[in-house]
Structures are given as structure tokens and as C-alpha cells.
C-alpha positions as CSV (number, residue, x, y, z in Angstrom):
1,M,21.2,15.9,-5.4
2,K,19.1,15.1,-8.5
3,A,15.4,14.9,-7.9
4,A,12.1,14.9,-9.7
5,V,10.0,17.9,-8.6
6,L,6.2,18.4,-9.1
7,E,5.8,22.1,-9.5
8,E,2.1,22.3,-10.0
9,F,-0.9,19.9,-10.6
10,G,-1.6,19.2,-14.2
11,T,2.1,18.8,-15.1
12,M,4.6,16.0,-14.9
13,P,7.5,16.2,-12.4
14,S,10.7,17.6,-13.9
15,V,14.2,16.4,-13.0
16,R,16.6,19.1,-11.6
17,E,19.2,19.7,-8.9
18,L,18.0,20.3,-5.3
19,P,20.1,20.9,-2.2
20,D,21.0,17.8,-0.3
21,P,18.7,17.1,2.7
22,V,20.2,18.3,6.0
23,L,20.3,15.6,8.7
24,G,18.9,16.4,12.1
25,T,18.3,14.6,15.4
26,G,15.7,11.9,15.1
27,E,16.3,11.5,11.4
28,V,18.1,9.2,8.9
29,L,19.4,10.1,5.5
30,V,19.0,7.3,2.9
31,D,20.5,6.9,-0.6
32,V,17.5,5.8,-2.6
33,V,18.1,2.7,-4.7
34,A,14.6,1.8,-5.8
35,A,11.3,3.7,-5.3
36,P,7.9,2.2,-6.4
37,V,5.6,4.1,-8.8
38,L,1.9,3.8,-8.0
39,P,-0.4,2.9,-10.9
40,Y,-2.4,6.1,-10.1
41,A,0.6,8.4,-9.7
42,G,-0.4,10.2,-12.9
43,E,-3.9,10.9,-11.4
44,V,-2.2,12.4,-8.4
45,F,0.0,14.6,-10.5
46,R,-2.9,15.8,-12.6
47,G,-4.8,16.7,-9.4
48,E,-7.6,14.2,-10.1
49,R,-7.3,12.5,-6.7
50,N,-7.6,15.8,-4.8
51,Y,-4.8,14.7,-2.4
52,L,-3.4,17.1,0.1
53,L,0.1,17.8,-1.1
54,T,2.1,20.9,-0.7
55,L,3.8,22.0,-3.9
56,P,6.5,22.1,-5.1
57,V,7.4,18.7,-3.9
58,V,9.5,15.7,-4.6
59,P,6.9,12.9,-5.0
60,G,7.4,9.2,-4.3
61,A,6.0,7.2,-1.4
62,G,8.4,4.7,0.0
63,A,11.7,3.3,-1.1
64,V,14.4,0.7,-0.6
65,G,17.9,2.2,0.0
66,R,21.1,2.3,2.0
67,V,21.7,4.4,5.0
68,R,24.0,7.4,4.3
69,A,24.0,8.9,7.8
70,T,22.0,8.7,11.1
71,G,21.2,11.2,13.8
72,P,22.6,10.8,17.4
73,D,19.5,8.9,18.6
74,A,20.1,5.9,16.3
75,T,21.9,3.1,18.2
76,R,21.8,0.2,15.7
77,L,21.5,1.6,12.2
78,K,24.8,2.4,10.5
79,P,25.9,3.7,7.1
80,G,25.6,1.2,4.4
81,D,22.7,-0.7,6.0
82,W,19.8,-1.7,3.7
83,V,16.5,-0.2,4.8
84,L,12.8,0.0,3.8
85,C,11.7,3.6,4.0
86,D,8.2,3.6,5.4
87,P,6.4,6.7,3.9
88,T,3.8,6.9,6.7
89,I,5.1,9.7,8.9
90,R,3.4,10.3,12.3
91,S,3.7,13.3,14.6
92,R,5.5,12.4,17.8
93,D,3.6,14.7,20.2
94,D,0.4,12.7,20.4
95,A,0.9,9.0,20.7
96,R,-2.9,8.1,20.7
97,T,-4.0,10.2,17.7
98,P,-0.9,11.4,15.8
99,D,-1.2,13.5,12.7
100,I,-0.1,11.7,9.6
101,T,1.4,12.5,6.3
102,L,2.2,10.1,3.5
103,Q,5.6,11.3,2.4
104,G,5.6,12.4,-1.2
105,L,2.0,11.6,-1.8
106,S,-0.7,12.9,0.6
107,A,-1.7,14.1,4.1
108,R,-4.5,13.7,6.5
109,G,-5.9,17.1,7.5
110,E,-4.1,20.3,8.6
111,G,-1.7,18.4,11.0
112,G,-0.5,16.2,8.1
113,L,0.0,19.3,6.0
114,F,2.1,20.8,8.8
115,L,4.3,17.7,8.8
116,Q,4.9,18.2,5.1
117,R,6.8,21.4,5.9
118,H,9.7,19.2,7.0
119,F,9.0,15.7,5.7
120,G,7.3,16.6,2.4
121,H,9.8,15.5,-0.1
122,G,9.5,11.8,-1.1
123,A,11.7,9.2,-2.7
124,Y,12.0,10.2,-6.4
125,A,15.4,11.6,-5.7
126,E,19.0,10.4,-5.0
127,Q,18.4,10.9,-1.3
128,V,15.5,11.0,1.1
129,L,15.3,12.2,4.7
130,V,13.0,10.1,7.0
131,P,12.3,9.9,10.7
132,T,14.6,7.3,12.4
133,E,11.7,5.0,13.1
134,N,10.7,5.0,9.4
135,A,14.1,3.5,8.3
136,V,13.4,-0.2,8.8
137,P,16.3,-2.6,8.6
138,L,16.0,-5.1,5.7
139,G,19.2,-7.1,6.4
140,P,21.6,-7.9,3.6
141,I,20.1,-8.0,0.1
142,D,21.5,-8.0,-3.5
143,A,21.4,-4.5,-4.9
144,A,20.0,-6.0,-8.1
145,D,16.9,-7.1,-6.2
146,A,16.2,-3.8,-4.6
147,G,13.3,-3.2,-6.9
148,R,11.7,-6.5,-5.9
149,W,12.1,-5.6,-2.2
150,A,10.3,-2.4,-3.0
151,A,7.2,-4.5,-3.4
152,L,7.0,-4.5,0.4
153,S,5.6,-1.0,0.1
154,L,2.7,-2.3,-1.9
155,C,2.1,-5.3,0.3
156,L,2.2,-3.2,3.5
157,V,-1.2,-1.6,2.7
158,P,-3.3,-4.9,2.7
159,Y,-1.1,-6.2,5.5
160,G,-2.2,-3.3,7.7
161,G,-5.8,-4.1,6.9
162,L,-5.4,-7.8,7.8
163,L,-3.6,-6.9,11.0
164,A,-6.5,-4.6,11.8
165,A,-8.9,-7.5,11.2
166,Q,-6.8,-9.6,13.6
167,L,-6.7,-12.4,10.9
168,Q,-5.9,-15.7,12.5
169,P,-4.3,-18.8,10.8
170,G,-6.9,-21.1,9.3
171,E,-9.5,-18.4,8.7
172,T,-11.2,-17.5,5.5
173,V,-10.8,-14.0,4.0
174,L,-12.7,-12.3,1.2
175,V,-10.6,-9.7,-0.6
176,S,-12.9,-7.2,-2.3
177,G,-10.8,-5.8,-5.2
178,A,-8.7,-8.9,-5.5
179,T,-7.9,-8.4,-9.2
180,G,-6.4,-5.0,-8.6
181,N,-2.9,-3.9,-7.8
182,F,-3.4,-3.7,-4.0
183,G,-6.0,-6.4,-3.9
184,S,-3.9,-9.0,-5.6
185,A,-1.1,-8.2,-3.1
186,G,-3.7,-8.7,-0.4
187,V,-4.4,-12.2,-1.6
188,A,-0.7,-13.1,-1.3
189,V,-0.3,-11.5,2.1
190,A,-3.4,-13.2,3.5
191,L,-2.1,-16.6,2.4
192,A,1.3,-15.7,3.9
193,M,-0.3,-15.0,7.2
194,G,-1.9,-18.4,7.2
195,A,-5.4,-17.9,5.8
196,A,-6.9,-21.3,4.9
197,C,-8.8,-19.8,2.0
198,V,-9.0,-16.5,0.2
199,V,-12.2,-15.7,-1.8
200,A,-11.3,-13.5,-4.7
201,P,-14.3,-11.8,-6.5
202,G,-13.8,-9.9,-9.7
203,R,-15.1,-9.2,-13.2
204,N,-11.9,-9.9,-15.2
205,A,-11.8,-13.6,-16.0
206,D,-8.1,-13.6,-17.0
207,A,-7.2,-12.0,-13.7
208,L,-9.2,-14.5,-11.7
209,A,-7.6,-17.4,-13.6
210,D,-4.2,-15.9,-12.9
211,L,-4.9,-15.9,-9.1
212,E,-5.9,-19.5,-9.3
213,R,-2.8,-20.5,-11.2
214,R,-0.5,-18.7,-8.8
215,F,-1.9,-19.9,-5.5
216,G,-3.9,-23.1,-6.3
217,A,-6.8,-24.4,-4.3
218,R,-6.4,-22.0,-1.3
219,V,-7.8,-19.2,-3.6
220,R,-11.4,-19.5,-4.8
221,T,-12.5,-17.0,-7.4
222,V,-16.0,-15.6,-8.1
223,R,-16.9,-13.9,-11.4
224,L,-19.1,-11.0,-10.4
225,T,-22.3,-10.2,-12.3
226,E,-24.7,-7.2,-12.3
227,D,-26.9,-9.0,-9.8
228,D,-26.6,-9.5,-6.1
229,D,-23.6,-11.8,-5.8
230,T,-23.7,-12.2,-2.0
231,A,-25.0,-15.8,-2.0
232,R,-22.5,-16.8,-4.7
233,M,-19.5,-15.5,-2.8
234,R,-20.6,-17.2,0.4
235,G,-21.2,-20.4,-1.5
236,T,-17.7,-20.3,-3.0
237,A,-16.0,-20.3,0.4
238,P,-15.4,-23.6,2.1
239,G,-17.1,-22.3,5.2
240,P,-18.1,-19.1,6.9
241,I,-16.2,-16.0,5.8
242,D,-14.4,-14.6,8.8
243,V,-12.9,-11.4,7.4
244,V,-13.7,-9.1,4.5
245,L,-11.0,-6.7,3.3
246,D,-12.1,-4.0,0.9
247,L,-9.4,-2.5,-1.4
248,L,-11.6,-1.2,-4.2
249,P,-10.5,2.1,-5.9
250,P,-12.4,5.4,-6.0
251,S,-13.9,4.4,-9.3
252,A,-15.8,1.5,-7.9
253,S,-19.4,1.5,-6.8
254,A,-20.3,1.5,-3.1
255,A,-22.8,-1.2,-3.9
256,V,-19.9,-3.6,-4.7
257,T,-18.3,-3.0,-1.4
258,R,-21.6,-3.4,0.4
259,T,-22.3,-6.7,-1.3
260,A,-18.8,-8.0,-0.3
261,A,-19.1,-6.8,3.3
262,M,-22.4,-8.6,3.8
263,T,-20.9,-12.0,3.0
264,V,-19.1,-12.0,6.4
265,R,-20.3,-14.4,9.1
266,E,-21.9,-13.6,12.4
267,Y,-19.2,-12.0,14.7
268,G,-17.2,-11.4,11.5
269,R,-14.9,-8.4,10.8
270,V,-15.0,-6.0,7.9
271,V,-12.0,-3.7,7.2
272,L,-12.4,-0.8,4.8
273,M,-9.1,0.4,3.1
274,G,-10.2,1.4,-0.4
275,G,-11.1,4.6,-2.0
276,V,-14.9,4.1,-2.6
277,G,-16.7,7.4,-2.2
278,M,-13.6,9.6,-2.1
279,L,-14.4,11.3,-5.4
280,G,-18.2,11.5,-4.8
281,G,-21.0,9.0,-5.4
282,D,-23.1,7.0,-3.0
283,D,-22.0,6.4,0.6
284,L,-21.6,2.9,2.0
285,A,-25.0,2.0,3.5
286,L,-24.8,-1.1,5.7
287,P,-28.1,-2.1,7.5
288,Y,-28.2,-1.2,11.1
289,P,-30.2,-4.3,12.2
290,W,-27.7,-6.6,10.3
291,L,-24.7,-5.0,12.0
292,M,-26.3,-5.1,15.4
293,R,-27.9,-8.5,15.5
294,N,-25.0,-10.3,13.9
295,N,-22.4,-8.6,16.0
296,I,-20.4,-7.4,13.0
297,T,-17.2,-5.3,13.5
298,V,-16.6,-2.7,10.8
299,R,-13.4,-0.8,10.9
300,G,-11.7,1.7,8.7
301,Q,-7.9,1.4,8.4
302,W,-5.6,3.9,6.7
303,L,-2.2,2.4,6.0
304,A,-0.4,0.1,8.4
305,P,1.0,0.5,12.0
306,R,4.7,1.2,12.3
307,E,5.5,-2.3,13.8
308,A,4.0,-3.9,10.7
309,N,7.1,-3.2,8.6
310,S,9.4,-5.5,10.6
311,S,6.9,-8.4,10.7
312,L,6.2,-8.1,6.9
313,I,9.9,-8.1,6.2
314,A,10.1,-11.3,8.3
315,L,7.3,-12.9,6.3
316,A,9.3,-12.2,3.1
317,R,12.6,-13.4,4.7
318,A,10.9,-16.7,5.7
319,G,9.7,-17.2,2.1
320,L,6.0,-17.1,3.2
321,L,5.5,-14.0,1.2
322,D,7.2,-14.6,-2.2
323,L,8.5,-11.4,-3.6
324,G,9.8,-13.3,-6.5
325,G,6.3,-13.4,-7.9
326,F,6.4,-9.7,-8.7
327,A,7.5,-8.7,-12.2
328,V,9.6,-5.5,-11.8
329,T,10.2,-2.9,-14.6
330,E,12.9,-0.3,-13.7
331,F,13.3,3.3,-15.0
332,R,16.0,5.9,-14.5
333,L,15.0,9.0,-12.6
334,D,15.4,11.0,-15.8
335,D,12.7,8.9,-17.4
336,I,10.1,9.5,-14.7
337,A,7.4,10.4,-17.2
338,D,7.9,7.1,-18.9
339,A,7.7,5.3,-15.5
340,V,4.5,7.0,-14.6
341,G,3.0,6.1,-18.0
342,H,4.1,2.5,-17.7
343,A,2.7,2.1,-14.2
344,A,-0.7,3.4,-15.4
345,K,-0.7,1.2,-18.4
346,E,0.6,-2.0,-16.8
347,Q,-1.4,-1.8,-13.6
348,A,-1.6,-5.6,-13.5
349,R,-1.4,-8.1,-10.6
350,F,2.1,-8.6,-9.2
351,A,3.7,-6.0,-11.4
352,L,5.8,-3.2,-10.1
353,T,7.2,-0.1,-11.7
354,V,10.2,1.3,-9.9
355,I,12.6,4.3,-10.3
356,R,16.3,3.7,-9.7
357,P,17.9,7.1,-9.1
């Protein structure tokens, strides 16, 4: 098969021929139709993110494609079925605390690196091998829309955070990082899940106006300043803020995350999913007395649980999550360098760069 291979950090993946993946028990072989390109893919390839990734590797986290073949333990999937390939691969020998690798992108610890020995290659190829449970049925779709369905991989991240927060219909959510790639998707997902209001803070006035235009009165924006914006964010909400979801990138200050977190009401929930502190800088310092006396729940969440895939697909199928709002730009596999550059340059809200092998 043809694949893009990252040989070493500091270079761009090069396209060449690789042996076709060999199907085994507990696995599904998928013909990749559309694979999303992260806005920070170039940072990963340059080694700036310090991700655990065994080289050489075929990068690419997640894809939409069609089943080529299944192992003997698949009872419902059949060749030709459209599937969403979930890149979050978990070890099967510890159900409570499985090791995790993010296929084609990163790993968590030594156990995740061990998983990369078999499931390291990602989706920037004509075929990808995934565990059976990671090939999630999409149902019939138009092949021309495969790139737009690939936006589910983007939405799955904030969806995992909102599930961790146990968001209930009618609640108010503050999305910290709402003007970013993942954060703007988080606004859409929160509304699809029934949030009565989403508070969207940010510094980019045009981005904030775009959120208001897209979603109307259920989104209330706050232009951040250099001062303490806690009171302004609370005052923008129609009532107490029930949930804070942080999706800020590694470049953001921990102080911004702290300010957003402390807008939450008594008995509120704060979920941390961003990259603050991953590349150094101050740690997140939340006051012990405030946490304790206000019964605040703070939870870290990396990615989404396996069952989230099917329910997110259902939200899109029902029209509650409108994938039509994503502008998709497609590139051939041979043009991967252009795709990576485009994703970095155009890292706007509701914009998706995809590779179509």
C-alpha cells in the first residue's frame, strides 16, 4: 500500500510503498477514505510537542473508511461497511486501568509505547489496521461526505470531556478555549447535548462574533482582558455555571485556566483536557479552601471512552450535531506536506483539513 512515513523528527513524512497490514484475530482492516490532519501536526513532526511516538511510523490519528476485512470475532461488521476508526487504542488485559496509545500520534507511558509495536501505524495510508472495537459503524454515507464525517474525530475530544462532567440537559457550560479548534467543536457538542447556554470566553473578537452568529442566543461570549475576568464570565451566564471544560493548548497560561475554573458554582464540575503546562510553565494552582468548602469536582480527562463513538454518531445522525457546519479542505496523500501546512495556517473554527488516500 501507499503510505506517508515519518522517519525522524524534524522532517516531513514521505510517501512510499509499505507492505499491506496483515489481519489477525480481534482486528479489522479498513480502506482509508478520509483522515483528518490536526492543526498542530507539524509541531508533532518537528518534535516540538515531545510526544511519545516510535519511529518510523505512519502518522494520522483517526479516519473514516470502509471495511476491507474482519477477523473471526467480528459478528456484525462486513466488507464495505462505513466505519469511524477511533485512534484511542487500549490494552485488553487490564479493564480498569488499560494502557493507551493514540494510534499514529502519541502514547501514554511505557505500556502505550508497547502497544505501538503492533498498532503504531496510523491513517495516512491506503489501509489502516485497528482493533475490532475501534471500527465503529457509521451506517450508509455518501463517499463525497467522508471528509465531513471525519469531523467526528475532532468532536470526540470535547465530547469525552462533557461526558466526564456528566453534563445534563439545561445546564450551563463554560468552554475555556472556545475560539480554538477543539474548543469551538466543544461549543457545538455541548449545545447538541442539550446545554441551555454555553459561555465562550476568548480574545479574538471575530472568532467570538462567529460563535454568536452560528449558534445564536444560547452562546454568550466574553472578551478576555489582562485582568481577572472571573466576575465578567459569571455575569455573562444566565445563571450559575454548572460545568467548566478546559481545552486550552500548551501555549496558554495556567492563569487563564485557573480563572475559568473558578467561575463554576458550588458543587460544580471542572474537566481538564487541554495542554496547559505540558511544555513547561506554571502549574495549575487551585485554592484548597475553595475546592473543599464549595464541594468542587475537578477531573482530568484524556480523550473519550469507547462507547462515546456510537452516541456521538447518533447525535450527528439525528441532526443535533450539524457536521455541515464544518468547512472541509481535502488533499491527496502525495500532498501531505501541503495538507500539514494548510492545517496549521487555517486552524480556524469549524474548519477541517483531511487527506484522502
